A tleap script that builds the chain and sets N, CA, C and O, in Angstrom:
source leaprc.protein.ff14SB
mol = sequence {
  NMET LYS TRP PHE VAL HIE ALA LEU LYS ASN
  THR PHE ASN PHE SER GLY ARG ALA ARG ARG
  GLN GLU TYR TRP MET TYR TYR LEU PHE GLY
  ILE ILE ILE SER PHE VAL ILE VAL MET ILE
  GLU GLU MET LEU ASN LEU LYS PHE SER PRO
  GLU VAL GLY ILE LEU SER THR LEU PHE GLY
  ILE ILE PHE MET ILE PRO SER LEU SER VAL
  THR VAL ARG ARG LEU HIE ASP ILE GLY ARG
  SER GLY ALA TRP ILE LEU ILE ILE PHE ILE
  PRO PHE GLY ALA ILE VAL LEU PHE VAL PHE
  THR VAL LEU ASP SER GLN PRO GLN THR ASN
  ARG TRP GLY PRO SER GLN LYS PRO LEU GLN
  SER ASP SER SER TYR SER CVAL
}
set mol.1.N position { -18.043 70.476 31.331 }
set mol.1.CA position { -18.096 69.460 32.626 }
set mol.1.C position { -16.746 68.463 32.517 }
set mol.1.O position { -16.015 68.203 33.473 }
set mol.2.N position { -16.579 67.979 31.201 }
set mol.2.CA position { -15.568 66.941 31.064 }
set mol.2.C position { -14.175 67.547 31.497 }
set mol.2.O position { -13.337 66.751 31.921 }
set mol.3.N position { -13.897 68.718 31.437 }
set mol.3.CA position { -12.582 69.227 31.915 }
set mol.3.C position { -12.629 69.255 33.390 }
set mol.3.O position { -11.599 69.000 34.013 }
set mol.4.N position { -13.742 69.546 34.019 }
set mol.4.CA position { -13.749 69.640 35.501 }
set mol.4.C position { -13.591 68.205 36.047 }
set mol.4.O position { -12.849 67.978 37.003 }
set mol.5.N position { -14.319 67.213 35.408 }
set mol.5.CA position { -14.053 65.798 35.974 }
set mol.5.C position { -12.599 65.444 35.612 }
set mol.5.O position { -11.977 64.775 36.437 }
set mol.6.N position { -11.972 65.825 34.445 }
set mol.6.CA position { -10.636 65.439 34.270 }
set mol.6.C position { -9.662 65.963 35.323 }
set mol.6.O position { -8.806 65.233 35.823 }
set mol.7.N position { -9.820 67.282 35.654 }
set mol.7.CA position { -9.022 67.791 36.728 }
set mol.7.C position { -9.276 67.228 37.991 }
set mol.7.O position { -8.300 67.123 38.733 }
set mol.8.N position { -10.495 66.798 38.450 }
set mol.8.CA position { -10.673 65.934 39.487 }
set mol.8.C position { -9.930 64.721 39.478 }
set mol.8.O position { -9.249 64.435 40.463 }
set mol.9.N position { -9.982 63.913 38.409 }
set mol.9.CA position { -9.275 62.511 38.253 }
set mol.9.C position { -7.918 62.782 38.481 }
set mol.9.O position { -7.275 61.872 39.005 }
set mol.10.N position { -7.266 63.950 38.175 }
set mol.10.CA position { -5.916 64.278 38.167 }
set mol.10.C position { -5.642 65.200 39.591 }
set mol.10.O position { -4.757 66.047 39.711 }
set mol.11.N position { -6.478 64.869 40.462 }
set mol.11.CA position { -6.237 65.764 41.875 }
set mol.11.C position { -4.819 65.782 42.260 }
set mol.11.O position { -4.240 66.848 42.468 }
set mol.12.N position { -4.199 64.560 42.368 }
set mol.12.CA position { -2.863 64.516 42.930 }
set mol.12.C position { -1.764 64.352 42.024 }
set mol.12.O position { -0.641 64.020 42.401 }
set mol.13.N position { -2.088 64.589 40.787 }
set mol.13.CA position { -1.096 64.665 39.748 }
set mol.13.C position { -0.551 66.160 39.487 }
set mol.13.O position { -1.083 67.021 38.785 }
set mol.14.N position { 0.520 66.243 40.152 }
set mol.14.CA position { 1.261 67.450 39.914 }
set mol.14.C position { 2.456 67.624 38.871 }
set mol.14.O position { 3.262 68.548 38.762 }
set mol.15.N position { 2.324 66.505 38.175 }
set mol.15.CA position { 3.311 66.507 36.920 }
set mol.15.C position { 2.398 66.495 35.579 }
set mol.15.O position { 1.176 66.347 35.578 }
set mol.16.N position { 3.123 66.658 34.571 }
set mol.16.CA position { 2.384 66.702 33.371 }
set mol.16.C position { 1.987 68.117 33.000 }
set mol.16.O position { 2.515 69.078 33.560 }
set mol.17.N position { 1.067 68.257 32.067 }
set mol.17.CA position { 0.674 69.467 31.578 }
set mol.17.C position { -0.884 69.694 31.435 }
set mol.17.O position { -1.655 68.744 31.299 }
set mol.18.N position { -1.266 70.903 31.470 }
set mol.18.CA position { -2.722 71.166 31.376 }
set mol.18.C position { -2.850 72.329 30.394 }
set mol.18.O position { -2.158 73.338 30.529 }
set mol.19.N position { -3.715 72.189 29.429 }
set mol.19.CA position { -3.672 73.281 28.421 }
set mol.19.C position { -4.867 74.421 29.028 }
set mol.19.O position { -5.634 74.210 29.967 }
set mol.20.N position { -4.785 75.470 28.333 }
set mol.20.CA position { -5.696 76.611 28.709 }
set mol.20.C position { -7.137 76.159 28.948 }
set mol.20.O position { -7.766 76.572 29.922 }
set mol.21.N position { -7.691 75.252 27.999 }
set mol.21.CA position { -8.921 75.044 28.017 }
set mol.21.C position { -9.338 74.108 29.220 }
set mol.21.O position { -10.457 74.194 29.727 }
set mol.22.N position { -8.403 73.230 29.643 }
set mol.22.CA position { -8.587 72.277 30.730 }
set mol.22.C position { -8.699 73.304 32.071 }
set mol.22.O position { -9.651 73.308 32.852 }
set mol.23.N position { -7.616 74.093 32.148 }
set mol.23.CA position { -7.560 75.102 33.329 }
set mol.23.C position { -8.781 76.011 33.443 }
set mol.23.O position { -9.414 76.126 34.493 }
set mol.24.N position { -9.095 76.684 32.253 }
set mol.24.CA position { -10.238 77.658 32.386 }
set mol.24.C position { -11.601 77.019 32.423 }
set mol.24.O position { -12.546 77.596 32.962 }
set mol.25.N position { -11.717 75.860 31.869 }
set mol.25.CA position { -13.154 75.210 31.901 }
set mol.25.C position { -13.373 74.626 33.462 }
set mol.25.O position { -14.459 74.586 34.041 }
set mol.26.N position { -12.180 74.218 33.960 }
set mol.26.CA position { -12.307 73.820 35.477 }
set mol.26.C position { -12.675 74.842 36.338 }
set mol.26.O position { -13.567 74.628 37.159 }
set mol.27.N position { -12.028 76.110 36.267 }
set mol.27.CA position { -12.405 77.286 37.016 }
set mol.27.C position { -13.785 77.686 36.739 }
set mol.27.O position { -14.466 78.030 37.706 }
set mol.28.N position { -14.348 77.695 35.472 }
set mol.28.CA position { -15.425 78.342 35.117 }
set mol.28.C position { -16.583 77.325 35.725 }
set mol.28.O position { -17.582 77.780 36.282 }
set mol.29.N position { -16.388 76.127 35.591 }
set mol.29.CA position { -17.348 75.174 36.151 }
set mol.29.C position { -17.461 75.194 37.927 }
set mol.29.O position { -18.455 75.029 38.634 }
set mol.30.N position { -16.131 75.445 38.281 }
set mol.30.CA position { -16.152 75.664 39.680 }
set mol.30.C position { -16.717 76.937 40.307 }
set mol.30.O position { -17.105 76.945 41.476 }
set mol.31.N position { -16.759 78.051 39.488 }
set mol.31.CA position { -17.461 79.323 39.724 }
set mol.31.C position { -18.879 79.017 39.862 }
set mol.31.O position { -19.562 79.382 40.819 }
set mol.32.N position { -19.343 78.252 38.757 }
set mol.32.CA position { -20.744 77.961 38.794 }
set mol.32.C position { -21.276 77.162 39.704 }
set mol.32.O position { -22.433 77.393 40.056 }
set mol.33.N position { -20.588 76.109 40.252 }
set mol.33.CA position { -20.883 75.354 41.426 }
set mol.33.C position { -20.884 76.261 42.614 }
set mol.33.O position { -21.824 76.161 43.402 }
set mol.34.N position { -19.857 77.210 42.849 }
set mol.34.CA position { -19.966 78.067 43.893 }
set mol.34.C position { -21.129 79.029 44.014 }
set mol.34.O position { -21.599 79.414 45.085 }
set mol.35.N position { -21.564 79.396 42.750 }
set mol.35.CA position { -22.606 80.311 42.857 }
set mol.35.C position { -23.990 79.501 43.238 }
set mol.35.O position { -24.880 80.039 43.896 }
set mol.36.N position { -24.070 78.216 42.775 }
set mol.36.CA position { -25.150 77.599 43.263 }
set mol.36.C position { -25.174 77.259 44.734 }
set mol.36.O position { -26.222 77.266 45.379 }
set mol.37.N position { -23.981 76.958 45.258 }
set mol.37.CA position { -23.947 76.530 46.659 }
set mol.37.C position { -24.210 77.844 47.367 }
set mol.37.O position { -24.920 77.745 48.368 }
set mol.38.N position { -23.779 79.058 47.047 }
set mol.38.CA position { -24.145 80.246 47.769 }
set mol.38.C position { -25.660 80.425 47.813 }
set mol.38.O position { -26.269 80.775 48.825 }
set mol.39.N position { -26.256 80.138 46.545 }
set mol.39.CA position { -27.674 80.289 46.539 }
set mol.39.C position { -28.357 79.350 47.509 }
set mol.39.O position { -29.267 79.743 48.239 }
set mol.40.N position { -27.937 78.184 47.510 }
set mol.40.CA position { -28.564 77.072 48.387 }
set mol.40.C position { -28.367 77.587 49.995 }
set mol.40.O position { -29.289 77.528 50.809 }
set mol.41.N position { -27.144 78.051 50.283 }
set mol.41.CA position { -26.861 78.554 51.508 }
set mol.41.C position { -27.809 79.763 51.835 }
set mol.41.O position { -28.243 79.864 52.982 }
set mol.42.N position { -28.087 80.522 51.047 }
set mol.42.CA position { -29.024 81.674 51.501 }
set mol.42.C position { -30.379 81.191 51.511 }
set mol.42.O position { -31.117 81.654 52.381 }
set mol.43.N position { -30.833 80.366 50.725 }
set mol.43.CA position { -32.183 79.819 50.766 }
set mol.43.C position { -32.503 79.051 52.118 }
set mol.43.O position { -33.559 79.222 52.728 }
set mol.44.N position { -31.472 78.168 52.542 }
set mol.44.CA position { -31.732 77.374 53.597 }
set mol.44.C position { -31.101 77.983 54.826 }
set mol.44.O position { -31.309 77.411 55.896 }
set mol.45.N position { -30.345 79.088 54.808 }
set mol.45.CA position { -29.810 79.709 55.999 }
set mol.45.C position { -28.625 78.888 56.497 }
set mol.45.O position { -28.436 78.860 57.713 }
set mol.46.N position { -27.816 78.225 55.693 }
set mol.46.CA position { -26.745 77.389 56.185 }
set mol.46.C position { -25.565 78.138 56.228 }
set mol.46.O position { -24.849 78.184 55.227 }
set mol.47.N position { -25.190 78.885 57.523 }
set mol.47.CA position { -24.077 79.647 57.664 }
set mol.47.C position { -23.547 79.499 58.932 }
set mol.47.O position { -24.318 79.217 59.850 }
set mol.48.N position { -22.314 79.646 59.153 }
set mol.48.CA position { -21.688 79.681 60.331 }
set mol.48.C position { -21.893 81.090 61.048 }
set mol.48.O position { -22.125 81.210 62.251 }
set mol.49.N position { -21.786 82.049 60.215 }
set mol.49.CA position { -21.878 83.419 60.538 }
set mol.49.C position { -22.502 84.074 59.245 }
set mol.49.O position { -22.650 83.433 58.204 }
set mol.50.N position { -22.872 85.460 59.396 }
set mol.50.CA position { -23.548 86.135 58.321 }
set mol.50.C position { -22.724 86.092 57.030 }
set mol.50.O position { -23.238 86.173 55.914 }
set mol.51.N position { -21.426 85.961 57.253 }
set mol.51.CA position { -20.463 86.171 55.963 }
set mol.51.C position { -19.933 84.742 55.596 }
set mol.51.O position { -19.387 84.614 54.500 }
set mol.52.N position { -20.048 83.683 56.403 }
set mol.52.CA position { -19.379 82.406 56.126 }
set mol.52.C position { -20.291 81.278 56.009 }
set mol.52.O position { -20.983 80.969 56.979 }
set mol.53.N position { -20.364 80.583 54.832 }
set mol.53.CA position { -21.476 79.551 54.729 }
set mol.53.C position { -20.791 78.159 54.978 }
set mol.53.O position { -19.592 77.950 54.796 }
set mol.54.N position { -21.630 77.311 55.380 }
set mol.54.CA position { -21.155 75.869 55.699 }
set mol.54.C position { -20.745 75.249 54.374 }
set mol.54.O position { -19.596 74.825 54.247 }
set mol.55.N position { -21.584 75.178 53.424 }
set mol.55.CA position { -21.347 74.492 52.194 }
set mol.55.C position { -20.075 75.114 51.345 }
set mol.55.O position { -19.242 74.420 50.761 }
set mol.56.N position { -20.087 76.533 51.389 }
set mol.56.CA position { -18.882 77.060 50.664 }
set mol.56.C position { -17.658 76.784 51.325 }
set mol.56.O position { -16.665 76.620 50.616 }
set mol.57.N position { -17.553 76.703 52.552 }
set mol.57.CA position { -16.325 76.381 53.265 }
set mol.57.C position { -15.927 74.885 52.857 }
set mol.57.O position { -14.807 74.580 52.447 }
set mol.58.N position { -16.790 74.159 52.992 }
set mol.58.CA position { -16.618 72.685 52.655 }
set mol.58.C position { -16.121 72.572 51.187 }
set mol.58.O position { -15.128 71.900 50.909 }
set mol.59.N position { -16.862 73.268 50.230 }
set mol.59.CA position { -16.421 73.334 48.732 }
set mol.59.C position { -15.012 73.946 48.589 }
set mol.59.O position { -14.262 73.519 47.711 }
set mol.60.N position { -14.664 74.841 49.346 }
set mol.60.CA position { -13.282 75.436 49.260 }
set mol.60.C position { -12.198 74.612 49.792 }
set mol.60.O position { -11.086 74.677 49.269 }
set mol.61.N position { -12.431 73.826 50.809 }
set mol.61.CA position { -11.441 72.832 51.392 }
set mol.61.C position { -11.389 71.687 50.472 }
set mol.61.O position { -10.296 71.197 50.186 }
set mol.62.N position { -12.533 71.199 49.966 }
set mol.62.CA position { -12.346 69.926 49.053 }
set mol.62.C position { -11.714 70.300 47.968 }
set mol.62.O position { -10.776 69.568 47.652 }
set mol.63.N position { -11.954 71.332 47.199 }
set mol.63.CA position { -11.518 71.768 45.833 }
set mol.63.C position { -10.107 72.416 45.883 }
set mol.63.O position { -9.568 72.731 44.822 }
set mol.64.N position { -9.429 72.647 47.181 }
set mol.64.CA position { -8.086 73.295 47.150 }
set mol.64.C position { -7.130 72.549 46.405 }
set mol.64.O position { -6.403 73.159 45.621 }
set mol.65.N position { -7.018 71.196 46.549 }
set mol.65.CA position { -5.933 70.439 46.081 }
set mol.65.C position { -6.041 70.278 44.572 }
set mol.65.O position { -5.037 70.365 43.866 }
set mol.66.N position { -7.243 70.046 44.075 }
set mol.66.CA position { -7.454 69.908 42.678 }
set mol.66.C position { -7.198 71.224 41.936 }
set mol.66.O position { -6.909 71.260 40.740 }
set mol.67.N position { -7.319 72.279 42.704 }
set mol.67.CA position { -7.159 73.792 42.061 }
set mol.67.C position { -5.709 74.056 42.005 }
set mol.67.O position { -5.218 74.692 41.072 }
set mol.68.N position { -4.983 73.560 43.024 }
set mol.68.CA position { -3.585 73.716 42.946 }
set mol.68.C position { -2.812 72.804 41.940 }
set mol.68.O position { -1.776 73.130 41.360 }
set mol.69.N position { -3.472 71.608 41.819 }
set mol.69.CA position { -2.819 70.592 40.799 }
set mol.69.C position { -3.137 71.075 39.267 }
set mol.69.O position { -2.311 71.028 38.355 }
set mol.70.N position { -4.285 71.479 39.166 }
set mol.70.CA position { -4.367 72.051 37.797 }
set mol.70.C position { -3.676 73.378 37.344 }
set mol.70.O position { -3.420 73.594 36.159 }
set mol.71.N position { -3.402 74.215 38.304 }
set mol.71.CA position { -2.628 75.429 38.329 }
set mol.71.C position { -1.229 75.108 37.986 }
set mol.71.O position { -0.647 75.707 37.081 }
set mol.72.N position { -0.602 74.056 38.778 }
set mol.72.CA position { 0.653 73.625 38.665 }
set mol.72.C position { 1.005 72.979 37.206 }
set mol.72.O position { 2.067 73.173 36.615 }
set mol.73.N position { -0.035 72.210 36.752 }
set mol.73.CA position { 0.151 71.613 35.578 }
set mol.73.C position { 0.012 72.629 34.413 }
set mol.73.O position { 0.625 72.473 33.357 }
set mol.74.N position { -0.937 73.826 34.678 }
set mol.74.CA position { -1.030 74.734 33.776 }
set mol.74.C position { 0.408 75.510 33.458 }
set mol.74.O position { 0.861 75.768 32.342 }
set mol.75.N position { 1.007 75.815 34.774 }
set mol.75.CA position { 2.360 76.378 34.678 }
set mol.75.C position { 3.453 75.556 33.939 }
set mol.75.O position { 4.382 76.020 33.277 }
set mol.76.N position { 3.193 74.362 34.154 }
set mol.76.CA position { 4.249 73.452 33.395 }
set mol.76.C position { 3.883 73.557 31.712 }
set mol.76.O position { 4.748 73.535 30.837 }
set mol.77.N position { 2.636 73.656 31.500 }
set mol.77.CA position { 2.384 73.888 30.087 }
set mol.77.C position { 3.039 74.997 29.269 }
set mol.77.O position { 3.270 74.888 28.065 }
set mol.78.N position { 3.290 75.950 29.921 }
set mol.78.CA position { 3.976 77.209 29.509 }
set mol.78.C position { 5.465 77.271 29.793 }
set mol.78.O position { 6.175 78.239 29.521 }
set mol.79.N position { 5.857 76.183 30.348 }
set mol.79.CA position { 7.345 75.838 30.549 }
set mol.79.C position { 7.917 76.432 31.894 }
set mol.79.O position { 9.127 76.607 32.033 }
set mol.80.N position { 7.088 76.708 32.785 }
set mol.80.CA position { 7.386 77.214 34.156 }
set mol.80.C position { 7.329 76.104 35.140 }
set mol.80.O position { 6.634 75.109 34.929 }
set mol.81.N position { 8.102 76.267 36.295 }
set mol.81.CA position { 8.033 75.308 37.371 }
set mol.81.C position { 6.682 75.568 38.082 }
set mol.81.O position { 6.080 76.640 38.027 }
set mol.82.N position { 6.260 74.430 38.777 }
set mol.82.CA position { 5.078 74.814 39.595 }
set mol.82.C position { 5.290 75.498 40.881 }
set mol.82.O position { 4.348 75.779 41.623 }
set mol.83.N position { 6.687 75.806 41.191 }
set mol.83.CA position { 6.955 76.609 42.357 }
set mol.83.C position { 6.652 78.233 41.974 }
set mol.83.O position { 6.736 79.108 42.835 }
set mol.84.N position { 6.362 78.459 40.847 }
set mol.84.CA position { 5.690 79.782 40.327 }
set mol.84.C position { 4.471 80.114 41.026 }
set mol.84.O position { 4.231 81.290 41.301 }
set mol.85.N position { 3.584 79.066 41.377 }
set mol.85.CA position { 2.314 79.176 42.130 }
set mol.85.C position { 2.437 80.069 43.378 }
set mol.85.O position { 1.527 80.799 43.769 }
set mol.86.N position { 3.822 79.932 44.062 }
set mol.86.CA position { 4.032 80.801 45.253 }
set mol.86.C position { 4.072 82.268 45.135 }
set mol.86.O position { 4.064 83.049 46.086 }
set mol.87.N position { 4.117 82.591 43.824 }
set mol.87.CA position { 4.107 84.097 43.561 }
set mol.87.C position { 2.848 84.804 43.987 }
set mol.87.O position { 2.838 86.033 44.067 }
set mol.88.N position { 1.748 84.054 44.274 }
set mol.88.CA position { 0.555 84.776 44.791 }
set mol.88.C position { 0.808 85.350 46.097 }
set mol.88.O position { 0.026 86.225 46.469 }
set mol.89.N position { 1.840 84.985 46.920 }
set mol.89.CA position { 2.074 85.404 48.310 }
set mol.89.C position { 2.798 86.727 48.238 }
set mol.89.O position { 3.098 87.249 49.311 }
set mol.90.N position { 3.116 87.333 47.119 }
set mol.90.CA position { 3.733 88.692 47.107 }
set mol.90.C position { 2.869 89.745 46.386 }
set mol.90.O position { 2.122 89.353 45.489 }
set mol.91.N position { 2.911 90.999 46.697 }
set mol.91.CA position { 1.937 91.986 46.208 }
set mol.91.C position { 2.057 91.728 44.674 }
set mol.91.O position { 3.102 91.467 44.080 }
set mol.92.N position { 0.741 91.852 44.102 }
set mol.92.CA position { 0.657 91.849 42.622 }
set mol.92.C position { 1.081 90.500 41.989 }
set mol.92.O position { 1.123 90.380 40.765 }
set mol.93.N position { 1.356 89.608 42.727 }
set mol.93.CA position { 1.655 88.221 42.307 }
set mol.93.C position { 0.667 87.490 41.574 }
set mol.93.O position { 0.943 86.778 40.608 }
set mol.94.N position { -0.734 87.702 42.132 }
set mol.94.CA position { -1.861 86.973 41.497 }
set mol.94.C position { -2.008 87.619 40.118 }
set mol.94.O position { -2.464 86.886 39.241 }
set mol.95.N position { -1.722 88.770 39.815 }
set mol.95.CA position { -1.850 89.277 38.446 }
set mol.95.C position { -0.681 88.676 37.480 }
set mol.95.O position { -0.873 88.586 36.267 }
set mol.96.N position { 0.396 88.318 38.017 }
set mol.96.CA position { 1.467 87.626 37.147 }
set mol.96.C position { 0.994 86.320 37.077 }
set mol.96.O position { 1.086 85.797 35.966 }
set mol.97.N position { 0.480 85.615 38.033 }
set mol.97.CA position { -0.135 84.159 37.966 }
set mol.97.C position { -1.238 84.203 36.789 }
set mol.97.O position { -1.211 83.378 35.876 }
set mol.98.N position { -2.150 85.159 36.866 }
set mol.98.CA position { -3.211 85.458 35.806 }
set mol.98.C position { -2.550 85.489 34.528 }
set mol.98.O position { -3.041 84.760 33.667 }
set mol.99.N position { -1.607 86.132 34.238 }
set mol.99.CA position { -1.071 86.403 32.952 }
set mol.99.C position { -0.480 85.092 32.499 }
set mol.99.O position { -0.581 84.744 31.322 }
set mol.100.N position { 0.189 84.292 33.487 }
set mol.100.CA position { 0.820 83.021 33.008 }
set mol.100.C position { -0.218 82.176 32.664 }
set mol.100.O position { 0.006 81.471 31.680 }
set mol.101.N position { -1.480 82.030 33.298 }
set mol.101.CA position { -2.439 81.086 32.948 }
set mol.101.C position { -3.126 81.379 31.660 }
set mol.101.O position { -3.882 80.549 31.156 }
set mol.102.N position { -2.887 82.525 31.119 }
set mol.102.CA position { -3.708 82.969 29.729 }
set mol.102.C position { -2.485 82.824 28.623 }
set mol.102.O position { -2.795 82.913 27.435 }
set mol.103.N position { -1.386 82.648 28.912 }
set mol.103.CA position { -0.257 82.420 27.881 }
set mol.103.C position { -0.689 81.158 27.060 }
set mol.103.O position { -1.396 80.282 27.557 }
set mol.104.N position { -0.231 81.118 25.796 }
set mol.104.CA position { -0.452 80.016 25.037 }
set mol.104.C position { 0.520 78.880 25.374 }
set mol.104.O position { 1.570 79.252 25.898 }
set mol.105.N position { 0.356 77.453 25.156 }
set mol.105.CA position { 1.027 76.535 25.509 }
set mol.105.C position { 2.317 76.461 24.604 }
set mol.105.O position { 2.310 76.782 23.415 }
set mol.106.N position { 3.362 76.031 25.250 }
set mol.106.CA position { 4.794 75.605 24.470 }
set mol.106.C position { 4.439 74.529 23.562 }
set mol.106.O position { 4.034 73.464 24.028 }
set mol.107.N position { 4.556 74.712 22.258 }
set mol.107.CA position { 4.346 73.749 21.265 }
set mol.107.C position { 5.232 72.503 21.363 }
set mol.107.O position { 4.794 71.414 20.993 }
set mol.108.N position { 6.272 72.621 21.775 }
set mol.108.CA position { 7.211 71.668 21.827 }
set mol.108.C position { 7.241 70.825 23.017 }
set mol.108.O position { 6.721 71.255 24.046 }
set mol.109.N position { 7.842 69.561 22.996 }
set mol.109.CA position { 8.057 68.949 24.365 }
set mol.109.C position { 8.801 69.557 25.350 }
set mol.109.O position { 9.946 69.899 25.055 }
set mol.110.N position { 8.373 69.767 26.488 }
set mol.110.CA position { 9.259 70.382 27.534 }
set mol.110.C position { 9.504 69.321 28.753 }
set mol.110.O position { 8.984 68.208 28.680 }
set mol.111.N position { 10.234 69.657 29.771 }
set mol.111.CA position { 10.523 68.687 30.706 }
set mol.111.C position { 9.338 67.909 31.457 }
set mol.111.O position { 9.533 66.924 32.170 }
set mol.112.N position { 8.134 68.458 31.214 }
set mol.112.CA position { 6.986 68.011 31.917 }
set mol.112.C position { 6.187 67.086 30.810 }
set mol.112.O position { 5.124 66.532 31.087 }
set mol.113.N position { 6.727 67.002 29.723 }
set mol.113.CA position { 6.016 66.121 28.748 }
set mol.113.C position { 5.687 66.588 27.339 }
set mol.113.O position { 6.070 67.737 27.118 }
set mol.114.N position { 5.154 66.060 26.465 }
set mol.114.CA position { 4.752 66.573 25.141 }
set mol.114.C position { 3.647 67.499 25.371 }
set mol.114.O position { 3.015 67.520 26.428 }
set mol.115.N position { 3.412 68.285 24.354 }
set mol.115.CA position { 2.395 69.256 24.305 }
set mol.115.C position { 1.145 68.524 23.982 }
set mol.115.O position { 1.092 67.617 23.151 }
set mol.116.N position { 0.014 69.017 24.770 }
set mol.116.CA position { -1.267 68.476 24.661 }
set mol.116.C position { -2.016 69.054 23.458 }
set mol.116.O position { -3.042 68.522 23.035 }
set mol.117.N position { -1.465 70.191 22.897 }
set mol.117.CA position { -2.296 70.823 21.960 }
set mol.117.C position { -2.044 70.130 20.632 }
set mol.117.O position { -0.925 69.702 20.349 }
set mol.118.N position { -3.111 70.018 19.800 }
set mol.118.CA position { -2.889 69.171 18.629 }
set mol.118.C position { -2.106 70.059 17.552 }
set mol.118.O position { -2.374 71.250 17.399 }
set mol.119.N position { -1.201 69.451 16.879 }
set mol.119.CA position { -0.375 70.126 15.838 }
set mol.119.C position { -1.195 70.623 14.686 }
set mol.119.O position { -2.004 69.868 14.147 }
set mol.120.N position { -1.021 71.896 14.273 }
set mol.120.CA position { -1.779 72.626 13.257 }
set mol.120.C position { -0.897 72.710 12.225 }
set mol.120.O position { 0.209 73.217 12.408 }
set mol.121.N position { -1.305 72.187 10.923 }
set mol.121.CA position { -0.495 72.246 9.692 }
set mol.121.C position { -0.533 73.807 9.229 }
set mol.121.O position { -1.523 74.531 9.339 }
set mol.122.N position { 0.664 74.173 8.717 }
set mol.122.CA position { 0.813 75.334 8.019 }
set mol.122.C position { 0.507 75.385 6.565 }
set mol.122.O position { 1.444 75.197 5.789 }
set mol.123.N position { -0.629 75.605 6.117 }
set mol.123.CA position { -1.051 75.420 4.697 }
set mol.123.C position { -0.503 76.571 3.884 }
set mol.123.O position { -0.753 76.514 2.680 }
set mol.124.N position { 0.208 77.622 4.323 }
set mol.124.CA position { 0.730 78.771 3.514 }
set mol.124.C position { 1.998 78.073 2.699 }
set mol.124.O position { 2.412 78.655 1.696 }
set mol.125.N position { 2.497 77.073 3.039 }
set mol.125.CA position { 3.742 76.438 2.313 }
set mol.125.C position { 3.377 75.357 1.390 }
set mol.125.O position { 4.254 74.770 0.757 }
set mol.126.N position { 2.004 75.027 1.264 }
set mol.126.CA position { 1.610 73.745 0.533 }
set mol.126.C position { 1.606 74.307 -1.019 }
set mol.126.O position { 1.524 75.502 -1.304 }
set mol.127.N position { 1.701 73.326 -1.884 }
set mol.127.CA position { 1.841 73.477 -3.319 }
set mol.127.C position { 0.497 73.115 -3.822 }
set mol.127.O position { 0.264 73.137 -5.030 }
savepdb mol mol.pdb
quit
């Protein structure tokens, strides 16, 4: 939940970097919330039509910008421009974006800031 709240606090922050953990925990928590919302809509019959729920629609609208910002920051973390998010508008672009989001962070500082990943010591060279 802390990563979900962190992403919400950075809703309008389209600069900087977001590690894989922040990105995927945000989306996991969002999916859980969506599931709960759909269950509530079904129990209370809160729907515009048989396919479109009122609360689901509100959730989608409210969480659109935080989702975009965490995705842009995730792209920055792997060294790509946030403009790469537009790839979803071409056929199979969502697959490419998915692959980008599962790639490991760039360990070095890039133009969007220092790596958020803690440095790991290489003990194979220790005496």
